[in-house]
N, C-alpha and C positions, 0 to 999 in steps of 0.2 A: 505550556507554562514553564518558566525558568526562574531560578534564583540568581542569575548572572548579574553581578553588581554593576558592571558597565552598561548592560542593557537597561537596568532600572534607572540609572543616571540619565541615559539617553531619553527614555520615555518621560522623565521628569521635565525635559526641555520642550515637550510637545505643546502644552497649553499656550504658551506665549507665541510660539511659531504658528500654531493653527489659526490664530486671530487674523493673520495676514494672507491666508491662502484663499484664492477665489473659489475653490471647490468646497470649502468649509461652510456649512449652512447653519451652524448654531450661533448662539449669542457671541458677539465679539467684544462686548463691553464689560460684562459681568465676570464673575469667577468661572474658571474652566478647570476641571479635573480630568486627568487621563490615567488609565491603568491598563496593563496588558491583559488581554484575554487569550491571545495566542501568539507565540513567538517561535520562529524556526530559524536556526542558524544555517544559512546557505553557503557560507564561506568563512573559514577561520583565518585564512591568511589575509594579507593586505590586498584590497580593503576587506575588513571584516563586514560581512553582509547579513543583516537580520531582516527577515520578513516579519512584520508586526501587524497584528490587528489590535487596535486600542479602543477600549470603551471610553467615550468622552462624555462627561456630564457637564451640563451648563444650565443656565436659567430656564431655557425652553425645553429641556428634556435630556435624553440620553441617546447617543448614536454610536455605531461602530464604524471606525475609519481604518482604511488600509494605508499603512505608512512604512514602506520598506526603508530601512536606514542603513547607510554605509558609514563605516568608521575608519578614518585614516590616522596613522600615528602622527603625521605632520600635516599642517594646514595646506590644503590644496587651493591655490588662488583661483583656479578655473571654476571652482564650485562655491565661491564666496556668496553668490546670489541665493544659494540654497543651504547655507550654513546654519544649523540649529544651535550649535554651541560646542563647548569642550567638556569632556568627561575624563575620568582617570585612565580610560583606554585610548583616548585620542579625540579627534574632531569629528563631529557627527553631521552628516549631510542627508538630504533627501536623495535616496539611492536611485530614483528614476531619472535623475539628471547626471548621474555618475556613469560614464561609458564603461568603465571597468566592471561596475556592479551589474549593469544591464546586460553585458555580455554573459555574465554568470547566470543571470536569470533566463536568458534565451537558451542557454546550454542545457537547462533542466528539461527541455522538451526532447532531448536527444533519444531517449529510450522508448518513445511512443507513448507509454504510460509510466510516468515516473512519480514516485511518492516520496515525500520528505517531511515526516513529522507534522502531519496536519495539512499538508499541501499535496495536491495531485495534479500533474501536468499531463494533459491529454493531447494527442495529435490526431487530427481527422484522417480517416483512412484515405490513402493516396496523396496526402498533402506533402509538399516540400517546404521544410522550415529552413530559412536562410542563415544557417549557423555561420559564424565568423564575421557577419556584417555588424558594423558599429551602429549605435542608435543615435537618434536626434529627437528631442522632445518637440512635438508639433505645437505650433502656436494656436491661440484662439480657443483652447479648451476652457470650459467654465465649471464642469462638474466632475471631470475625470482627468486622467493624464494619459496621453497617447504617445507611443514611441514609434518612430519610423526606422526600420532596420534596412539600410541601403535603399534600394528602390523596389523591394520585394514584399515587405510585410509591415503591418501595423499591429503593435501590441497595445490594446486599449485596457488600461488598468482602472477599475472602478474604485473610486475613493470612498464613498459612503456605502456601507455594506448592510444588506438585510438578508436574513435567511431565505433560501429558496432559489429558484432558477432565475437568472437575469434574462429578461426577454430578448436582449440583444444576442446573447449566446443561443438561446432556445430557437429563435426565429432564423438566425443565420444557419444553424445546424439543420433545421427542417428544410430550408430552401436549398442549401448546398446538397443535402442528400437527395432532394428531388431533381437535381440537375438544373435548377433555375440559373440562368446566365444574366439575370437582371440585378444581381447583387454581387458584392465582392465575396469570393469564396472563403469559407471558414477553414482555417488551417489548424487551429487548436484552441484550447482554453485551459484555465487553471481553476480548480476547485479548492476550497478551504473549509476547515471545520474548527469549531471552538466550543467550549462549554459555556452555556448561557450564564449570565451574571447571577441569576436567582438560585444557582446551585443545583438545578435539575440534573438528573443523571444523563438525560439525553444530550447528544451533541448537536449543535446547530451547524448546518452546512450551507454553502453559497457559492455561486460563481464569482471569482475574484478578478478575472482578466480574460480577454478574448484576443486571439491572434488571427488576423484575416489578411487576405491578399491586398497588396497595394495597387491601385489603378493608376498606372504610370502616365497614361495619356489623358487623364481626367481634368476637366475644368469645372469649377464650382458653379452650381446652378444660379446662386445669388449673383455671382460676378457676371455671368453671361446676361442675366435678366437686367441688371442695373446698367450694363453697357448699352443695351438696347434702349433703355430709358434715356440715357445721356444723349444718344444719337437723336432721339425724337425731340428732346428739349432744345438741342443745338440747331435744329432745322427751323424752328419757329412756326412757320405757317403750314407745314406738312402734317398729314394725319399719320396715325400709327402704321397703317398699311402701305404708306408711301415712302417710308424711310428704309434705307438699305439695311439697317440693323433690326428690322422687324423680327420679333421673337415668336410670333404666333405659330409658325411651323414647328418650332422646338416645343412650345407648350402643348401642341397637339400630340407630338411623339411622346412627351412626358406623360400625358394622360393615358396613352396606350400602354406604356410600361407600368404605370401605376395599376391599371386594371388587371394586367397579366399577373403582377405580383399578388394582388388581392385574390385572384382566381386560384393561384397555386397555394396560397395560405389556406384557403377554404378547402382545398383538396387534401392537405397533409396535416392540418391541425384541426382540433374539434370546432364544430360550428353549433349554433343553437338559434333560438328565436327570442326576441324581447317581447313579452306579452303586453297587452294594453295596460295592465297594472304597473308593469315595470317601466313602460313609457311614461306613465303618469309620474312615477318616482323620478325618472330622469328629468322631466320638466320641473318638478319640485326642487331637485338639486340645482338646476340651472337658476331657478328663482332665488334660491338660498345664496348662491354665489353672487348674484346680482345685488341682493340686499346688502351683503358684506362690502361689495365694491362701492355702492352708493355712499355708505358710511365713510369709507376710506378716501373716496374721490368724489366730493360733492358736485363737481362739474358733470358727473354722469346722471344726476337726478332728473333733469328735464327729459331725458330720453328713456327713462326707466319704464314708463307705462307702455310705450311701443315695443320695447324689448320683451316685457312680460307677456305681451300678447302672443309672441312667437313661442315662448316657453309653455304658456297655458294651453295652447292648442294641442300639445302632446297629451293632455289629460283626456281629450275627447277622441283619440284614435281608437278604432275598434279592431283593426287588423294587426297581427303580430309583425314584427320587423326582423328579417334575418340578420344575425350578428355573427362575427367571427373575429379571429386575431387580425389586427391591423398594425400599421406603423406606430401610430399613437402620438407622434410629435413631428408632423410632416410639414416641411417647408423647403424653400429653395436651397437652404444650406445643407439639407439632408439628401440632396441628389447630385450626381456627378455625370457630366456629359463626356463620354469617351468617343473614340473613333468608330466604335461599333454601336453607339447608342447610349441611352440613359441607364444609370445604375442607381439603385436605392441603397442608402447606408444608414447606420445608427438607428436600430430598431429598439432602443432602450426605453422609449416613451418619455413622458414628462417626469424627469428624474426627481423632482421634489415631491411627487406623489408616492404613495406607498407601493410596495411591490405587488400586492394583490390588485390594486387599482390599475397598475400598468399592464398586468397580464389579463385583465378582464376583457371579454369580447365586446365589440362595438359594431355598429353599422359602418361599412366602408365609407359612407358619406361623411363620417367624422374626419377621415384623412382628406377627402376632397375639400371639405370646408376649410380645413387648415391651410391647404395649398392656395385656395382662393384668397385667404387673408394674406398669404405671403406675396402673392402677386400685387395686392394693394400696397403692401409695405415697400416692395421694390419700386413701384411707381411714385410713391409719395415721399420717400425719405429725402430726395433731393429738394423737395419743397421746404424741408426743415433746414437743410444744410446750405443750399445754394440760392433758394428763391423764397425768402421769408415774406410775410404779408406786406411789408413796406416796399418790396421790390415791385416796380411798375409792371413787370411781366408775370407777376404771381397769378393773377386770375386766369390768364391764358395757359400758363403751365399747369394750373390745377385742372383745367378742362382736359388738357392732354393726358394728365395722370389718370383721370376717370376713364378716358377713352382707351388708354393702354391697358388698364386693369380689366375693363369689360371685354376687350378684344381677346386678351390672353386667357381670361377665365372661360370665355365661350370656347376657345380653341382647345383648352385642356379638357373641358367636359365633352366636347365632340370627339376628341381622341379617345377618351375613356369609353364613351359609348360605342365607338367603332370596334373596340377590342373586348367588349363585355356584352352580356345579355341585358345590362342595365344602363340606362342613361341617368346620370346623377340628377339631372334637372326634372326627372319624372316624379320625384318626391321633394318638391320645393319646400314643403313645410318642415320636414326633418332637416334638410340641407341648411335652410335659413336658421333654424334653431341652433344647430351646431355652429354655424358661422357667427351668430350673435353671441353665443356662449364664449367662443374663442376671443371675440373682440372685447368682451367684458374682462376676460383674463388679461388681455393686453393692456387695457386701461390701468388696471392695478399694477401690472409689472412696470409700465413706463412711469407711472406716478412715483413709484418707489425707487426704481433704478436709473431711469433715463428721462427725467421730466421734460426735457426739450423735445422729445419725440411724442409726448402725450397727444398732440393734435392729430397724429395719424390714426390711432384707434378711436378717438373722439369723433372724427369725421365718419368713420365706419359705423359707429353706433347711431349717429344721427341719421345716416342713410338707411340703416336697417330698421330703425324705429318708425320710419315713414312707410315701409313696405306693408301692404295689407293683402 
């Protein structure tokens, strides 16, 4: 904590600025209040660099956000897009977009374990940190901010902070220590501490950022899959297995990589079982989410009875189910194809869920179900953008979408089974329940954020509701 007047002026600028940040998850229309719970001055010279954890109060609750701030005596035109405002000490900017500030931030890793008034910078044993490289904010982030340093490392800065270990750091550390080559290696991480707002004497601690290796030859799984879909749609009369851009072999290899990562996670992190009573609770939670979704999206109601049948069957399971740490938010955007094979990234889980929920063990089938839903999205999104219902070719393209999804889902599961003692299709009840639960989540998400894409998960729930 600090009584620095300039910092207090800067923090006073946060409420209005936060409303416009895509990683801010609180109310955007009502009053917002912000106060500092931790502040560390990382650089006194130009630019003045503050690391700030701010408690943000709004109509929907209270959250802690990480907002590093840089202060320049004179306005920096190159930073106008992240300008918060002006204080008595100068112009205030989001420091993660300020290359001078991010060079200072990276430099804090130099001593292996470096502590700076509430912050601790850790370097993984044997890791090489790319000091001297300039940073570039990576596009497409929705909940965090990631900085690419040269072509060597990515610093992922978590914006919304909860006390405890972030699963992205925890799992990357466990897999890196295990020598797993199916993930980007962990290079380091940053811990922070602050005093809880209730005045308790205990300090809260959390992982604030993670530094990992950058995969220079990588191609995004979503981009590769959708390129295959475009090839199929362009051919018209050809089937998925007849097109040059067939993705099934890659889906098979991705299934193998997924199984091997699951196997390693089960070896290096705790495992347990989900009892029949806990399975019944899981089914009840799925039903509860469905009930809320039907209220929010009435188009879902005709399919609700069929979906509930999948959730209710979990109440009648008599055998426990093995559970372990998993990815938690697994889709084609979370995998990268390199010259040596598939790599899994971003083990943070569903970032809008609480930290205990994201760290909770689940059946690996939950990851499998989420990837199957991602295959369906890859196949169907062009129906929304390029082949709407009024398009004469819509029905033919929709058939091709179903064919592509099924072919690649089968290939993924076969690849998984080839590298594991378990075939995901051996427990269709649980796999289908997880898939239906994910589709219900997607219905709510699309209705709220991207209504034009709502037909994609609605088609899925219609199909899943008919499965018996």
